[in-house]
C-alpha positions as CSV (number, residue, x, y, z in Angstrom):
1,M,-21.4,-23.9,0.1
2,S,-18.7,-23.6,2.7
3,S,-16.5,-20.4,3.2
4,V,-13.6,-22.4,1.8
5,D,-15.3,-23.1,-1.5
6,H,-16.9,-19.7,-1.8
7,I,-14.6,-17.1,-3.7
8,P,-15.3,-13.7,-2.3
9,A,-15.6,-10.4,-4.3
10,V,-13.1,-8.6,-2.2
11,S,-9.9,-9.8,-0.3
12,I,-8.7,-7.6,2.6
13,G,-5.0,-8.0,3.7
14,L,-4.2,-7.0,7.2
15,P,-0.4,-7.4,7.8
16,V,0.6,-6.8,11.5
17,Y,3.4,-7.0,14.0
18,N,2.8,-6.4,17.6
19,G,-0.6,-4.7,16.9
20,A,-2.4,-6.0,20.1
21,R,-3.2,-2.3,21.2
22,F,-5.1,-1.4,18.1
23,I,-5.9,-4.4,15.8
24,S,-9.4,-5.0,17.3
25,K,-10.7,-1.7,16.1
26,A,-9.3,-2.5,12.5
27,I,-11.0,-5.9,12.5
28,D,-14.3,-4.6,13.9
29,S,-14.4,-1.9,11.2
30,V,-14.1,-4.7,8.6
31,L,-16.8,-6.9,10.1
32,A,-19.1,-3.8,10.3
33,Q,-18.9,-3.2,6.5
34,E,-22.3,-2.9,4.8
35,F,-20.7,-4.9,2.0
36,E,-20.3,-8.5,3.3
37,D,-18.8,-10.5,0.5
38,F,-15.2,-10.3,1.7
39,E,-12.4,-12.4,3.3
40,L,-10.0,-10.8,5.7
41,I,-6.5,-12.3,5.7
42,I,-4.5,-11.4,8.8
43,V,-0.8,-12.1,8.5
44,D,1.0,-11.9,11.7
45,N,4.8,-11.2,11.4
46,A,6.0,-13.2,14.4
47,S,4.4,-10.8,17.0
48,T,5.6,-11.0,20.5
49,D,2.4,-9.5,22.2
50,E,-1.1,-10.7,22.4
51,T,-1.8,-10.0,18.6
52,V,-2.1,-13.8,17.7
53,E,-4.5,-14.5,20.6
54,I,-6.7,-11.6,19.6
55,C,-6.8,-12.4,16.0
56,A,-7.4,-16.1,16.7
57,G,-10.4,-15.3,18.6
58,Y,-12.0,-13.3,15.7
59,A,-11.0,-16.2,13.3
60,D,-12.9,-18.7,15.6
61,R,-16.0,-16.5,15.5
62,D,-16.1,-15.5,11.9
63,Q,-15.2,-17.9,8.9
64,R,-14.4,-15.0,6.6
65,I,-11.2,-14.5,8.6
66,R,-8.0,-16.3,8.0
67,L,-5.0,-16.0,10.3
68,V,-1.6,-16.8,9.0
69,Q,1.5,-16.7,11.2
70,N,5.1,-16.2,10.1
71,E,7.6,-18.2,12.1
72,V,10.1,-15.3,11.9
73,N,9.8,-11.6,11.2
74,V,10.3,-11.2,7.5
75,G,9.9,-7.4,7.5
76,A,7.0,-5.2,6.6
77,A,7.3,-5.3,2.8
78,P,7.3,-9.0,2.5
79,N,4.5,-9.3,4.9
80,F,2.4,-7.0,2.9
81,N,3.2,-8.9,-0.2
82,K,2.4,-12.3,1.5
83,A,-1.2,-10.9,2.5
84,F,-1.8,-10.1,-1.1
85,H,-0.5,-13.5,-2.4
86,L,-3.0,-15.3,-0.1
87,A,-5.9,-13.3,-1.6
88,R,-8.6,-15.1,-3.8
89,A,-11.0,-12.3,-4.7
90,R,-11.0,-10.2,-7.9
91,Y,-10.6,-7.0,-5.8
92,F,-8.0,-6.4,-3.0
93,K,-7.1,-3.9,-0.4
94,W,-4.6,-3.5,2.4
95,L,-5.5,-2.2,5.8
96,A,-3.0,-1.2,8.4
97,H,-3.4,-2.8,11.8
98,D,-3.9,0.6,13.5
99,D,-6.3,2.1,11.0
100,W,-10.0,1.6,10.3
101,I,-12.6,2.0,7.7
102,E,-16.2,3.3,7.9
103,P,-19.1,0.9,7.2
104,A,-19.8,2.1,3.6
105,Y,-16.2,2.0,2.5
106,L,-16.0,-1.4,0.8
107,G,-19.5,-1.1,-0.8
108,Q,-18.9,2.1,-2.4
109,C,-15.4,1.2,-3.7
110,F,-16.8,-2.0,-5.0
111,E,-19.5,-0.4,-7.0
112,V,-17.0,2.0,-8.6
113,L,-14.7,-0.7,-9.8
114,E,-17.6,-2.8,-10.9
115,S,-19.1,-0.1,-13.1
116,R,-15.9,1.7,-14.2
117,P,-13.4,-0.6,-16.0
118,D,-11.1,2.5,-16.5
119,V,-10.6,2.8,-12.8
120,A,-7.6,0.9,-11.2
121,L,-7.8,2.1,-7.7
122,C,-10.8,3.6,-5.6
123,H,-10.4,5.2,-2.2
124,S,-11.9,7.9,-0.1
125,R,-10.8,11.0,1.7
126,T,-9.1,10.2,5.0
127,R,-9.7,11.4,8.6
128,I,-6.5,11.4,10.6
129,F,-6.5,10.6,14.3
130,S,-3.9,10.8,17.1
131,E,-2.5,7.7,18.7
132,D,-5.0,7.8,21.4
133,G,-7.9,8.2,18.9
134,Q,-8.5,12.0,19.1
135,F,-9.5,13.6,15.8
136,E,-6.7,15.7,14.3
137,Q,-7.5,16.7,10.7
138,D,-9.4,15.9,7.5
139,Y,-7.0,15.1,4.7
140,S,-7.1,14.7,1.0
141,D,-4.5,14.8,-1.8
142,D,-5.1,16.9,-5.0
143,L,-3.9,14.0,-7.3
144,D,-5.1,14.2,-10.9
145,G,-6.2,10.6,-10.8
146,E,-9.1,10.9,-13.2
147,N,-6.8,12.3,-16.0
148,E,-7.1,10.4,-19.3
149,H,-3.3,10.2,-19.8
150,P,-1.3,7.6,-17.7
151,R,1.8,10.0,-18.0
152,K,-0.1,12.9,-16.3
153,R,-1.4,10.7,-13.5
154,F,2.0,9.3,-12.9
155,M,3.6,12.7,-12.7
156,S,0.7,13.9,-10.4
157,V,1.6,11.1,-7.9
158,L,5.2,12.5,-8.0
159,N,4.2,16.0,-7.7
160,D,1.1,16.1,-5.6
161,M,0.9,13.2,-3.3
162,G,1.7,13.8,0.3
163,R,0.6,11.1,2.6
164,V,0.4,7.8,0.8
165,F,-3.3,6.9,1.6
166,P,-4.1,5.7,-1.9
167,V,-2.0,2.5,-1.2
168,F,-4.8,1.5,1.0
169,G,-7.5,1.8,-1.7
170,L,-9.6,-1.1,-3.3
171,M,-7.7,-2.4,-6.4
172,R,-8.0,-4.9,-9.1
173,T,-6.2,-8.1,-8.3
174,E,-5.0,-8.6,-11.7
175,N,-3.1,-5.3,-11.7
176,L,-1.4,-6.1,-8.5
177,H,-0.2,-9.3,-10.1
178,R,1.3,-7.1,-12.9
179,S,3.0,-4.8,-10.4
180,V,6.3,-5.2,-8.5
181,L,4.1,-5.0,-5.2
182,M,6.0,-3.5,-2.2
183,G,9.8,-3.3,-2.6
184,V,12.2,-3.0,0.2
185,N,12.8,0.7,-0.3
186,P,11.2,2.7,2.6
187,R,9.4,4.7,-0.2
188,A,8.2,1.5,-1.9
189,D,4.5,2.7,-1.2
190,H,5.1,5.9,-3.4
191,V,6.5,3.8,-6.2
192,F,3.6,1.4,-5.9
193,V,0.9,4.0,-6.1
194,A,2.7,5.6,-9.2
195,E,2.7,2.2,-10.8
196,M,-0.9,1.8,-10.2
197,A,-1.5,5.3,-11.7
198,L,-0.1,3.8,-15.0
199,M,-2.6,1.0,-15.0
200,G,-5.7,3.1,-14.7
201,K,-7.6,6.1,-13.1
202,F,-8.0,6.8,-9.5
203,C,-11.3,7.5,-8.2
204,L,-11.7,9.5,-5.0
205,L,-14.9,9.2,-3.1
206,P,-16.0,12.5,-1.6
207,E,-16.8,11.1,1.8
208,Y,-14.3,10.5,4.7
209,L,-14.5,6.8,4.9
210,N,-10.9,6.0,5.8
211,A,-9.4,6.6,9.2
212,N,-5.6,6.8,9.8
213,R,-4.1,6.7,13.2
214,T,-0.9,8.6,13.6
215,T,1.3,6.5,15.8
216,V,4.6,7.6,17.3
217,S,7.5,5.7,15.6
218,A,10.9,5.3,17.1
219,R,12.5,4.4,13.8
220,S,14.9,6.8,12.3
221,V,15.2,7.3,8.6
222,R,18.3,5.1,8.8
223,D,16.4,2.2,10.4
224,Q,13.5,2.2,8.0
225,R,14.9,-0.1,5.5
226,S,15.5,-2.8,8.0
227,W,11.9,-2.4,9.2
228,W,10.7,-3.0,5.5
229,D,12.9,-5.8,5.1
230,A,14.2,-7.7,8.2
231,A,16.9,-9.3,6.0
232,K,18.7,-6.0,5.7
233,D,20.8,-4.2,8.3
234,S,20.2,-0.6,9.2
235,N,23.4,0.8,7.7
236,Y,23.3,3.6,5.2
237,K,21.3,2.8,2.1
238,P,20.7,5.3,-0.8
239,T,17.0,5.6,-0.3
240,F,16.4,8.6,-2.6
241,T,18.1,7.1,-5.5
242,L,16.5,3.6,-5.0
243,M,13.2,5.5,-5.1
244,F,14.2,7.2,-8.3
245,L,15.4,4.0,-10.0
246,S,12.3,2.1,-8.9
247,H,10.1,4.7,-10.6
248,L,12.0,4.2,-13.8
249,T,11.6,0.5,-13.5
250,A,7.9,1.0,-13.1
251,I,7.8,3.0,-16.3
252,R,9.9,0.4,-18.2
253,R,7.5,-2.4,-17.0
254,S,4.3,-0.6,-18.0
255,R,2.2,-1.0,-21.2
256,L,2.8,2.5,-22.3
257,S,4.1,2.9,-26.0
258,R,7.8,3.2,-26.5
259,L,7.5,7.0,-27.1
260,N,5.5,7.5,-24.0
261,K,7.9,5.7,-21.9
262,M,10.6,7.8,-23.2
263,I,8.8,10.9,-22.6
264,L,7.8,9.8,-19.0
265,T,11.3,8.6,-18.3
266,A,12.6,12.1,-19.2
267,Q,10.0,13.8,-17.1
268,T,10.8,11.6,-14.1
269,C,14.6,12.3,-14.4
270,R,13.8,16.0,-14.5
271,F,11.7,15.8,-11.4
272,F,14.2,14.0,-9.3
273,F,17.3,15.8,-10.5
274,S,15.7,19.2,-10.2
275,F,16.0,19.4,-6.5
276,R,18.1,16.4,-5.4
277,R,20.8,16.1,-8.1
278,Y,23.8,16.1,-5.7
279,V,22.1,13.4,-3.6
280,V,21.4,11.3,-6.6
281,W,25.0,11.4,-7.9
282,R,26.5,10.6,-4.5
283,E,24.0,7.7,-4.0
284,M,24.5,6.5,-7.6
285,R,28.2,6.1,-6.9
286,Y,27.4,4.2,-3.7
287,I,25.0,1.9,-5.5
288,V,27.6,1.0,-8.2
289,A,30.4,0.5,-5.6
290,S,28.2,-1.7,-3.3
291,R,26.3,-3.5,-5.9
292,I,23.0,-2.8,-4.3
293,P,19.8,-4.3,-5.9
294,L,17.3,-1.9,-7.1
295,R,14.3,-3.4,-5.2
């Protein structure tokens, strides 16, 4: 059976823009996985460096790798989403082009999702490195991801999540199809993880199998929205309120009962207004006046 006919168990989406400096390590880490039934989908976002040439070389050597090129830069969020929409497997994960995973990562996450239907997302603790690859720290959030109650898992994401590493966990493809995926809000990854928490439990592996490279970014907060969505300019956007409203949208779209939706909506409003009420009111007025979409 050819690789085209075979449907793998796991799809890995690797969106990239100008990642020539680091992407080889990311790809090598995937190819070194003990679990081998995967496809790696690299979506290049109109890079201007040697990214395409590097990825094409890997794709020529391994049929599990697919390279897709965008004619123009569509922004990070649409590129992340495109990588998912190209996936064929029943499980999916994103991988940042400057990160990498240890050889046991896919296998251990796969075993959890196969044996525990109550789990929506499986990930591991994360080891953080500097831009030049020097170890900096071990990191783990204290998310209440194993809680039986979706409302408590959702609020734990709001209250306890620092770095948004769970977004790079292994997830069920069917759940991603139900989600809004990555919106163009610079905090869309927070919203996505919160929405996943409504769909099932989070299993955190005790080992440090995920590696994050902290790269220096020249983007200001003002410029982040145009990075996520190239169709947008970098003028002022009400980021905080858009994140707030996106969380409410995730609640509304969920399969919670009407009562639980009402309770969780009240809890979410209390969370955001407790320390940013003046920001919310100011940005809400801007949204109404400018007719800004909520995604």
